[in-house]
C-alpha positions in Angstrom: 11.4 22.2 18.3 10.1 24.9 20.7 8.4 27.8 19.0 6.4 31.0 19.7 4.0 33.3 18.1 7.0 35.8 17.1 8.3 32.9 15.0 5.1 32.8 13.1 4.9 36.7 13.0 8.4 36.8 11.4 6.9 34.8 8.6 3.5 36.1 8.1 4.7 39.8 8.2 6.9 39.2 5.1 3.5 38.9 2.9 0.6 39.9 5.2 1.0 43.6 5.9 -2.4 44.6 6.7 -2.9 45.3 10.5 -6.2 44.1 10.3 -5.4 40.7 9.0 -2.2 40.6 11.5 -4.7 41.4 14.5 -7.1 38.8 13.2 -4.2 36.1 13.4 -3.1 37.3 16.7 -6.7 37.0 18.2 -6.9 33.4 16.8 -3.4 32.6 18.3 -4.6 34.1 21.8 -7.9 32.2 21.9 -6.1 28.9 20.9 -3.4 29.6 23.6 -6.1 30.3 26.4 -8.2 27.3 25.3 -5.2 24.9 25.1 -3.8 26.1 28.4 -2.7 23.1 30.7 -2.9 20.5 27.9 0.5 18.9 27.0 1.4 16.8 24.0 2.9 13.5 24.1 6.2 14.8 23.5 5.9 16.8 27.1 5.7 20.2 25.2 2.6 22.7 25.9 0.0 21.9 23.4 0.0 25.3 21.8 3.4 24.4 20.2 1.4 22.3 17.7 -1.1 24.7 16.4 1.9 27.2 16.0 3.8 24.7 13.9 0.9 24.0 11.8 0.5 27.8 11.2 4.1 28.2 10.4 3.7 25.4 7.8 1.1 27.2 6.3 2.8 30.5 6.4 5.7 29.0 4.4 3.2 28.2 1.8 2.0 31.9 2.0 -1.5 30.8 3.3 -4.1 33.6 3.7 -4.9 35.0 6.9 -8.3 33.0 7.1 -6.3 29.7 6.7 -3.6 30.4 9.1 -6.2 31.1 11.6 -7.7 27.8 10.9 -4.5 26.2 11.5 -4.2 27.9 14.8 -7.6 26.9 15.9 -7.8 23.6 14.3 -8.0 21.6 17.3 -10.3 24.1 19.6 -13.5 22.3 18.6 -12.2 18.7 19.2 -10.0 19.1 22.4 -11.6 22.1 24.2 -15.1 23.6 25.3 -15.2 25.9 22.2 -17.7 25.1 19.7 -18.4 26.1 15.9 -21.1 28.3 17.0 -18.5 30.0 19.2 -15.8 30.2 16.4 -18.6 31.9 14.1 -19.3 34.6 16.7 -15.4 35.4 17.1 -14.0 34.9 13.5 -17.0 34.4 11.1 -18.3 31.4 9.0 -15.4 31.1 6.9 -12.9 30.3 9.4 -15.3 28.2 11.6 -16.2 26.2 8.6 -12.4 25.2 7.7 -12.1 24.4 11.5 -15.0 22.2 11.2 -13.7 20.5 8.2 -10.7 19.7 9.8 -11.8 18.5 13.2 -11.8 14.7 13.6 -15.0 12.7 14.2 -13.8 11.3 17.3 -17.1 11.5 19.1 -18.9 9.3 16.8 -19.3 5.7 17.7 -18.4 3.0 14.9 -18.4 -0.5 15.0 -14.7 -1.1 14.2 -11.6 1.1 14.2 -11.3 0.4 10.2 -14.9 1.9 9.9 -14.3 4.8 12.0 -11.0 5.6 9.6 -13.2 5.2 6.6 -15.6 7.7 7.9 -13.0 10.2 8.9 -11.4 10.0 5.6 -14.7 10.0 3.7 -15.5 13.2 5.8 -12.1 14.9 5.0 -12.6 14.0 1.2 -16.1 15.4 0.9 -15.1 18.4 3.1 -12.2 18.9 0.8 -14.6 19.0 -2.2 -16.3 22.0 -0.7 -13.3 23.9 0.3 -9.7 23.0 -0.6 -8.3 24.9 2.2 -9.6 22.1 4.6 -7.0 19.7 3.0 -4.2 22.3 3.0 -4.6 22.8 6.9 -5.0 18.8 7.3 -1.9 18.4 5.4 0.1 20.9 7.5 -1.4 19.3 10.7 -0.2 15.6 9.5 3.2 16.8 8.4 3.9 18.4 12.1 2.3 15.1 13.6 4.5 12.8 11.6 7.6 14.9 12.6 7.0 14.3 16.0 5.6 10.8 15.8 8.6 9.3 18.0 6.8 10.4 21.0 3.9 8.1 20.6 3.5 4.3 21.5 4.9 1.9 18.6 1.3 0.7 17.5 0.2 4.4 16.9 3.5 5.2 15.1 2.8 2.2 12.7 -0.9 3.0 12.2 -0.4 6.8 11.7 2.4 6.1 9.3 0.2 3.8 7.2 -2.5 6.1 7.1 -0.1 8.9 5.9 1.2 6.7 3.2 -2.2 5.6 2.1 -4.2 8.8 2.2 -2.3 12.1 2.9 0.8 11.7 0.9 -0.9 10.8 -2.2 -3.2 13.8 -1.6 -0.1 16.2 -1.3 1.2 14.5 -4.5 -2.1 15.1 -6.2 -2.0 18.8 -5.3 1.7 19.1 -6.8 3.0 19.7 -3.1 6.2 17.7 -3.6 8.2 18.9 -0.7 5.4 18.2 1.9 4.7 14.8 -0.1 8.4 13.7 0.2 8.7 14.8 3.9 5.5 12.8 4.7 6.6 9.7 2.7 10.2 9.5 4.2 9.2 10.1 7.7 6.3 7.5 7.5 8.6 5.1 5.9 11.0 5.1 8.8 8.1 3.6 11.0 6.4 1.4 8.5 9.7 -0.3 7.0 12.4 0.7 9.6 14.9 -1.7 8.1 14.5 -0.8 4.4 14.6 2.9 5.5 17.8 2.3 7.2 19.2 0.4 4.4 18.6 2.9 1.7 19.8 5.7 4.0 23.1 3.9 4.4 23.4 3.0 0.7 22.7 6.8 -0.1 25.5 7.9 2.1 27.9 5.3 1.1 27.1 6.2 -2.8 26.3 9.8 -2.8 29.7 11.3 -2.4 30.9 9.5 -5.4 27.9 10.2 -7.6 27.6 14.0 -6.4 31.3 14.5 -7.4 30.5 13.2 -10.8 27.2 15.3 -10.7 29.2 18.4 -9.8 31.7 17.9 -12.7 28.7 17.2 -15.1 27.0 20.5 -13.9 30.3 22.4 -14.6 30.3 20.7 -18.0 26.7 21.7 -18.9 27.4 25.4 -17.6 29.8 25.6 -20.5 27.7 24.2 -23.1 24.8 26.5 -22.3 26.4 29.7 -23.9 25.1 33.1 -22.8 24.3 34.0 -26.3 22.0 31.1 -26.5 20.4 31.1 -23.0 21.4 34.2 -21.2 20.2 33.2 -17.8 19.9 29.8 -16.2 20.3 28.0 -12.7 21.5 24.1 -12.5 20.7 22.4 -9.4 21.5 18.7 -8.3 19.4 16.7 -5.9 19.0 13.3 -4.5 15.6 11.2 -4.9 13.8 10.9 -1.7 14.0 7.9 0.2 10.5 6.6 -0.4 10.5 6.8 -4.1 13.9 4.8 -4.0 12.1 2.2 -1.8 9.1 2.0 -4.2 11.1 1.4 -7.1 13.4 -1.3 -5.5 10.1 -3.0 -4.3 7.9 -2.6 -7.2 10.4 -3.0 -9.9 12.6 -5.4 -8.2 15.7 -3.3 -8.5 18.8 -3.0 -6.6 19.8 0.4 -5.4 22.6 0.5 -8.1 20.0 -0.4 -11.0 18.1 3.0 -10.3 18.8 5.8 -12.7 17.6 8.7 -11.2 18.8 8.7 -7.5 20.8 11.7 -8.7 19.2 14.3 -10.9 20.1 17.7 -12.5 17.5 20.5 -12.6 18.1 23.2 -15.2 16.0 26.4 -14.6 15.6 28.8 -17.5 13.4 31.9 -18.3 11.0 30.8 -21.1 9.4 27.7 -22.6 11.6 28.2 -25.9 14.6 28.0 -23.8 13.6 24.7 -22.2 13.5 22.9 -25.6 16.7 24.9 -26.4 18.4 23.5 -23.5 17.1 20.1 -24.1 18.8 20.1 -27.7 22.0 21.3 -26.2 21.9 18.3 -23.7 21.1 15.7 -26.4 23.9 17.2 -28.7 26.6 16.5 -25.7 25.3 13.3 -24.1 23.8 10.1 -25.1 20.1 10.0 -24.4 18.8 6.7 -22.9 16.1 5.4 -25.4 12.4 5.7 -24.4 13.2 7.9 -21.3 12.2 11.2 -22.5 8.9 12.9 -21.3 7.4 16.1 -22.2 5.3 17.3 -19.2 5.5 20.8 -20.6 3.1 19.9 -23.7 1.3 17.5 -21.8 1.2 18.5 -18.1 0.6 16.1 -15.5 -3.0 16.2 -13.9 -1.5 17.8 -10.6 -0.2 20.7 -12.9 3.3 19.8 -13.0 5.2 20.8 -16.1 8.8 19.8 -17.0 11.1 18.1 -19.7 12.5 14.9 -18.5 15.3 13.0 -20.2 17.8 10.4 -19.1 21.4 10.5 -20.4 24.6 9.0 -20.2 27.5 11.2 -19.2 31.2 11.0 -20.6 32.3 9.0 -17.8 29.6 6.6 -18.0 27.3 7.9 -15.1 23.5 7.6 -16.0 21.5 10.4 -14.7 18.2 12.4 -15.1 17.9 16.1 -16.4 14.9 18.1 -15.6 14.5 21.2 -17.6 11.7 23.8 -16.6 11.0 27.6 -16.3 11.3 29.4 -12.8 7.6 29.3 -12.6 7.4 25.8 -13.3 9.8 24.8 -10.7 7.7 26.9 -8.1 4.8 24.9 -9.1 6.6 21.6 -9.0 7.7 22.3 -5.3 4.5 23.8 -3.9 1.8 22.7 -6.3 -1.6 24.1 -6.0 -0.2 26.2 -3.0 1.8 28.2 -5.7 -1.6 29.2 -7.2 -3.4 29.6 -4.1 -0.8 31.9 -2.3 -2.3 34.9 -0.6 -1.7 38.2 -2.0 -2.3 41.4 -0.4 -5.1 43.8 -1.5 -6.5 41.0 -3.9 -10.2 40.2 -3.3 -10.6 36.6 -2.2 -13.7 34.6 -3.0 -14.0 31.0 -1.9 -16.3 30.2 -4.9 -14.0 31.5 -7.4 -10.7 30.1 -5.9 -12.7 26.6 -5.9 -13.6 27.2 -9.6 -10.0 28.2 -10.6 -8.7 25.0 -8.7 -11.1 22.8 -10.4 -10.2 24.2 -13.7 -6.5 23.3 -13.0 -7.0 20.0 -11.5 -8.8 17.7 -13.5 -8.7 15.1 -10.7 -10.1 17.5 -8.3 -13.2 18.0 -10.7 -13.5 14.1 -10.4 -13.5 14.2 -6.7 -16.3 16.9 -6.8 -18.4 14.4 -8.8 -17.6 11.4 -6.8 -18.6 13.2 -3.6 -22.0 14.2 -5.2 -22.5 11.1 -7.2 -21.6 8.6 -4.4 -23.4 10.1 -1.3 -25.2 6.8 -0.4 -22.1 4.7 -1.0 -20.7 3.1 2.0 -18.0 4.9 3.6 -15.3 2.3 3.2 -16.1 1.9 -0.5 -16.2 5.5 -1.0 -12.6 5.8 0.5 -11.3 2.9 -1.6 -12.7 4.3 -4.8 -10.8 7.8 -4.1 -7.7 6.0 -3.0 -7.5 3.5 -5.8 -9.0 5.5 -8.6 -7.7 9.0 -7.9 -4.9 9.0 -5.5 -2.9 6.2 -7.0 -3.4 7.1 -10.6 -0.1 6.8 -12.6 -0.9 5.5 -15.9 -1.7 8.4 -18.4 -3.6 7.6 -21.5 -5.1 9.8 -24.2 -8.5 10.0 -25.7 -8.6 10.2 -29.6 -9.0 14.0 -29.3 -5.9 14.2 -27.2 -7.4 14.7 -23.7 -5.3 13.1 -21.0 -7.0 10.5 -18.8 -5.3 9.3 -15.4 -5.8 5.9 -14.3 -4.2 3.5 -11.8 -1.7 0.9 -12.8 -3.3 -2.2 -14.3 -6.4 -0.3 -15.6 -8.0 -1.6 -18.7 -10.0 -0.2 -21.6 -13.3 -1.0 -19.7 -12.0 1.1 -16.9 -11.2 3.8 -19.5 -14.8 3.6 -20.7 -16.6 4.1 -17.3 -13.9 7.0 -16.6 -15.5 8.7 -19.7 -19.0 8.1 -18.9 -21.3 5.3 -17.5 -23.3 5.1 -20.4 -20.3 4.5 -22.6 -19.1 1.8 -20.1 -22.3 0.0 -20.2 -22.6 -0.1 -24.0 -19.1 -1.0 -24.7 -18.5 -3.9 -27.2 -14.8 -3.3 -28.1 -11.8 -1.2 -27.8 -9.0 0.1 -30.2 -5.5 1.0 -28.6 -3.2 2.8 -30.9 -5.6 2.0 -33.8 -5.2 -1.9 -33.1 -8.1 -4.0 -31.7 -7.2 -5.1 -28.1 -9.3 -7.3 -25.8 -11.1 -5.6 -23.0 -8.8 -6.9 -20.4 -5.6 -5.4 -22.0 -3.5 -3.6 -19.6 -3.3 0.1 -20.4 0.2 1.7 -20.7 1.4 5.1 -20.7 0.9 7.2 -23.9 -1.8 4.7 -25.2 -4.6 6.3 -27.3 -7.8 4.5 -26.6 -11.0 4.5 -28.8 -14.0 2.8 -27.4 -16.5 0.9 -29.5 -20.0 1.1 -28.4 -23.5 -0.5 -29.6 -27.0 0.6 -29.0 -27.8 -3.0 -29.2 -25.4 -4.0 -26.4 -26.8 -6.2 -23.6 -24.5 -4.2 -21.2 -22.3 -5.5 -18.5 -22.1 -9.2 -17.3 -20.6 -10.7 -14.2 -17.4 -11.3 -16.0 -16.7 -7.6 -16.5 -16.1 -7.5 -12.7 -13.1 -9.6 -13.3 -11.8 -7.4 -16.0 -12.5 -3.9 -14.4 -9.6 -2.8 -12.0 -11.0 0.4 -10.7 -13.5 0.7 -7.8 -15.4 3.2 -9.9 -16.0 0.9 -13.0 -16.8 -2.0 -10.6 -19.3 0.2 -8.6 -21.0 1.1 -12.0 -21.1 -2.4 -13.3 -22.7 -3.8 -9.9 -25.3 -1.0 -10.2 -26.2 -2.0 -13.7 -26.5 -5.7 -12.7 -28.5 -5.0 -9.7 -31.0 -2.9 -11.8 -31.1 -5.6 -14.2 -32.1 -8.0 -11.5 -34.5 -5.7 -10.1 -36.1 -5.3 -13.6 -36.8 -9.1 -13.6 -38.4 -9.1 -10.2 -40.3 -5.9 -11.3 -41.6 -7.8 -14.2 -42.5 -11.0 -12.3 -44.2 -9.0 -9.7 -46.4 -7.1 -12.3 -47.3 -10.4 -14.1 -48.4 -11.8 -10.5 -50.6 -8.8 -9.5 -52.1 -8.6 -13.0 -52.9 -12.2 -12.9 -54.7 -11.9 -9.6 -56.8 -8.9 -11.0 -57.8 -11.1 -14.0 -59.0 -13.9 -11.8 -61.0 -11.7 -9.6 -62.4 -9.8 -12.7 -61.3 -6.5 -11.2 -60.4 -3.2 -13.1 -56.8 -2.7 -12.8 -56.9 0.8 -10.9 -53.7 0.9 -9.3 -51.0 3.6 -9.8 -48.5 5.4 -8.0 -50.7 7.7 -6.0 -52.7 4.6 -4.6 -49.3 3.1 -3.6 -48.2 6.2 -1.8 -51.5 6.4 -0.1 -51.8 2.7 0.8 -48.4 1.5 1.4 -46.0 4.3 2.2 -45.7 2.8 5.8 -44.2 -0.3 4.1 -41.5 1.9 2.3 -43.2 1.6 -0.8 -44.0 5.0 -3.0 -44.4 4.0 -6.5 -46.1 1.2 -8.5 -42.7 -0.2 -9.5 -41.9 -0.4 -5.7 -44.9 -2.4 -5.3 -44.0 -4.8 -8.1 -40.4 -5.3 -6.8 -41.6 -6.3 -3.4 -44.3 -8.7 -4.9 -41.5 -10.2 -7.1 -39.3 -10.7 -4.2 -42.2 -12.4 -2.3 -42.2 -10.0 0.4 -45.6 -8.8 -0.4 -49.0 -10.4 -0.9 -51.2 -9.5 -4.1 -54.3 -10.3 -1.8 -53.3 -7.4 0.2 -53.5 -5.1 -2.7 -56.8 -6.3 -4.1 -58.3 -5.9 -0.4 -57.2 -2.3 -0.2 -58.2 -1.6 -3.6 -61.9 -2.8 -2.9 -62.1 -0.7 0.2 -60.9 2.4 -1.7 -63.5 1.7 -4.4 -66.1 1.4 -2.0 -65.3 4.8 -0.2 -64.7 6.5 -3.7 -68.3 5.3 -5.2 -69.9 6.9 -2.2 -68.0 10.2 -2.6 -68.7 10.3 -6.2 -72.4 10.3 -5.6 -72.1 13.1 -3.3 -69.9 15.2 -5.6 -72.3 14.3 -8.6 -75.2 16.3 -6.9 -73.1 19.5 -6.8 -71.0 19.0 -9.7 -71.1 21.8 -12.5 -69.2 22.1 -15.5 -67.3 25.4 -16.4 -66.6 26.3 -19.9 -65.5 29.5 -21.7 -64.7 30.9 -25.1 -62.1 32.7 -23.4 -58.4 32.3 -24.8 -57.2 32.1 -21.4 -59.1 29.3 -20.5 -60.3 31.0 -17.3 -63.6 31.8 -16.0 -65.0 34.7 -14.0 -68.1 33.9 -12.0 -70.9 36.5 -13.0 -69.2 37.6 -16.1 -69.7 36.4 -19.6 -67.0 38.1 -21.6 -64.2 39.6 -19.2 -61.1 41.1 -20.6 -58.5 38.6 -19.4 -54.8 38.4 -19.7 -52.3 35.7 -18.2 -49.6 37.3 -16.1 -46.2 37.0 -17.7 -44.3 36.9 -14.3 -45.7 33.8 -13.0 -47.3 32.0 -16.1 -50.1 30.2 -14.6 -51.1 27.1 -16.0 -54.3 24.8 -15.9 -54.4 23.0 -12.5 -52.6 25.9 -10.7 -54.2 27.9 -8.0 -55.2 31.3 -9.4 -56.5 34.6 -8.6 -57.5 37.7 -10.6 -55.9 41.2 -10.1 -58.1 43.9 -11.6 -55.9 46.6 -13.1 -56.8 50.0 -14.3 -57.3 49.9 -18.1 -55.9 46.5 -18.7 -58.8 44.3 -17.5 -58.2 41.4 -15.3 -54.6 39.8 -15.1 -54.4 36.1 -14.0 -51.9 35.2 -11.5 -50.5 32.3 -9.7 -51.5 32.5 -6.1 -48.0 32.0 -5.0 -46.9 34.6 -7.6 -43.7 36.6 -6.4 -45.6 39.9 -7.0 -48.6 39.0 -4.9 -47.2 40.7 -1.9 -47.6 44.2 -3.7 -51.2 43.5 -4.8 -54.1 45.7 -3.1 -56.5 43.0 -1.7 -59.5 45.0 -2.6 -58.5 44.5 -6.4 -58.3 40.7 -6.1 -61.0 38.4 -7.4 -61.9 34.7 -7.5 -61.2 32.8 -10.5 -61.7 29.3 -12.0 -60.0 27.2 -14.8 -62.4 26.1 -17.4 -62.9 22.4 -18.0 -62.5 23.2 -21.8 -59.3 25.1 -22.0 -58.3 24.9 -25.9 -54.7 26.3 -25.9 -51.2 25.6 -24.6 -49.4 27.6 -21.9 -45.8 28.7 -21.5 -44.2 27.9 -18.4 -40.6 28.2 -17.0 -38.6 25.8 -15.1 -35.2 25.8 -13.6 -33.0 22.8 -13.7 -29.7 22.4 -11.5 -27.5 19.6 -12.3 -24.0 18.1 -12.3 -22.2 19.5 -15.4 -22.2 17.0 -18.4 -22.0 17.3 -22.1 -24.9 15.2 -22.8 -27.1 17.1 -20.2 -28.9 19.3 -22.8 -29.7 16.6 -25.2 -31.1 14.5 -22.5 -33.5 17.2 -21.3 -34.7 18.1 -24.8 -35.2 14.3 -25.5 -37.4 14.1 -22.3 -39.4 17.2 -23.2 -40.0 15.8 -26.8 -40.9 12.3 -25.4 -43.6 14.0 -23.2 -45.2 15.8 -26.2 -44.2 19.1 -24.9 -42.6 22.1 -27.1 -39.6 24.0 -26.1 -39.8 27.7 -26.6 -36.3 28.7 -25.1 -33.4 27.0 -23.4 -30.1 28.1 -21.8 -27.4 27.0 -19.6 -24.9 28.5 -17.5 -22.6 27.3 -14.6 -23.0 28.6 -11.0 -20.3 29.2 -8.5 -20.6 25.5 -7.3 -19.5 24.2 -10.8 -23.0 23.0 -11.5 -24.8 23.6 -14.5 -28.2 25.9 -14.1 -30.6 25.3 -17.1 -33.5 27.8 -17.7 -36.3 26.1 -19.8 -39.5 27.5 -21.2 -41.6 25.0 -22.7 -45.5 25.0 -23.9 -47.7 22.5 -21.9 -51.4 21.8 -21.8 -51.4 22.1 -18.1 -50.2 21.1 -14.7 -50.7 17.4 -14.9 -48.5 17.4 -18.3 -45.9 19.4 -16.7 -45.6 17.2 -13.4 -45.3 14.1 -15.6 -42.4 15.7 -17.7 -40.6 16.7 -14.5 -41.1 13.1 -13.1 -39.5 11.7 -16.0 -36.9 14.4 -16.1 -35.8 13.7 -12.7 -34.6 10.4 -13.8 -31.7 11.8 -15.7 -28.9 11.0 -13.2 -26.9 14.4 -13.5 -30.0 16.3 -12.3 -29.9 17.4 -8.8 -33.0 20.0 -8.5 -36.0 21.0 -10.6 -38.3 23.9 -9.9 -40.9 26.3 -11.4 -38.4 29.3 -12.0 -41.0 32.2 -11.8 -42.7 31.4 -8.4 
């Protein structure tokens, strides 16, 4: 269908009235039109028709100006001479970043087409984790492409249609965008299973007239039952289930067309939640409910925010049909999903970070995607995509924790998958499971509505190879494999350590090997710690003789150096509470700077104040820029400081309920004391912990930080006051 900018303008002008924003959108259109001039689609249309269609789809969702601009420009970086830097100059970082997120990685070279697809999908999913607008634009792009798929060669038609069913339609479902999801599915099915598609379309045409007549009669009955004095305002609609949903039920449940209850459904829309339940009571009073077919998605919403009451009933003439009851707002969300919350409102300040936070708070699966994209950065692209596709996008079993939290899992999932979904440590320590307060084996297949309680033990030996057969989710299997690999590594490390110690014993050498020695001597061999060295020796990749030879050379060098240093060595002692020596002064007035909290081992300097003596600062103190150079003096730490020093560190980590407990355990295990601790979430949904501890000096602090970095949730640690 031929469209123009005027068609787009008619839509955006209804909700974007700002001249500045309208001008911005027109500039994006004008640039796209100029850049794509001379380019033609497979349909024979000018290429600009495609970006306009994408922008129109976005405008129908009431997308904001930046998103519509990105829709118009989404192919410019890929298919024209325009660069991201050009877009930044013309439209700013925000729009350019969305375009970049949507752009395909066609210029990259991959071993196989399958790998290329995996890499592209991984890029898309991670980009989505950074900005939800990327996937909204991508879905709009895919929707228009699937509408015009008939112009492509048959091989491309099937490949793109399969990709749509595997990746894009499930994403639309997870975002609650059922209008787009249904169209993606139906149009893709036409190419993937043309025989089935034609068969179902024919059966719908042959049967729907009879059923719709019955539905119309039933709707008329319901209108009479819903008395105005009980429910003053309501709307009733009838709808036919989309083709792909019918196809899935026929294939997966081995049902005939006639056996599917909800091909036709009635939707009742009321004003309040109370009226939803009131209408449900009226329906059940006049029709016979089908057992086990009632679902309350109002009390327990689906992970994609969907809310509604569902019941299947039998009409007076024997017709079985589904009734959905919801409020007007619930109906809007049911059709548009996240787009209903994300819709642009004029004069409302937009913050990408705020929007991302709100979306993550509404969509539990989206939080999981954020965690997956951070946690599995090193995972192979294909494995990453499979994990997202299997564990997140296809989740259709909803179970409960003992506290009532809803957990979404794919069909066939077991208590073991549930345990790893909660936390890796719970999965690793699992020894049993209760489902609905009854003991079940770990390979029990979870059902909708199950309440699961996992039994753990500190004495558990952890996962075994057999667990890989029990677990069904890619996430659980990935964690089990990680544990088993680490276990194997631990054995090799132990063997390597024993071999090296035996070599030192035979040669009567002092075992003077540590992480620093390994880093200095073997970093070129990709070994950076003592454990790395043990591991390589254990695998047989490295000789113990090489280690002893290097150590002998090092000792000879250090012995010579020590003799030179001994001659000039002097011991600095002090009685000062600060533990700092000022050359030439026997009892100076000293004070540690509270702005930077220097500790023994830090490079320091003294600042001579007027009336307050000498204040000791870290040489990298943030206030040093304002110091008068003539007031600075040289200081040394004494060799006998007899006190503990406060120091502040900042920890950035992935949010986890166990984070603070594990941090405090590490501090305690390293012999340090906590003076203060507080935690807040930043705009990236990370937890930022401010920690103040007492330490003997830099060595103790660095040892604690090394151990703290082993906590898997922690991304970054730094001194907070430098």
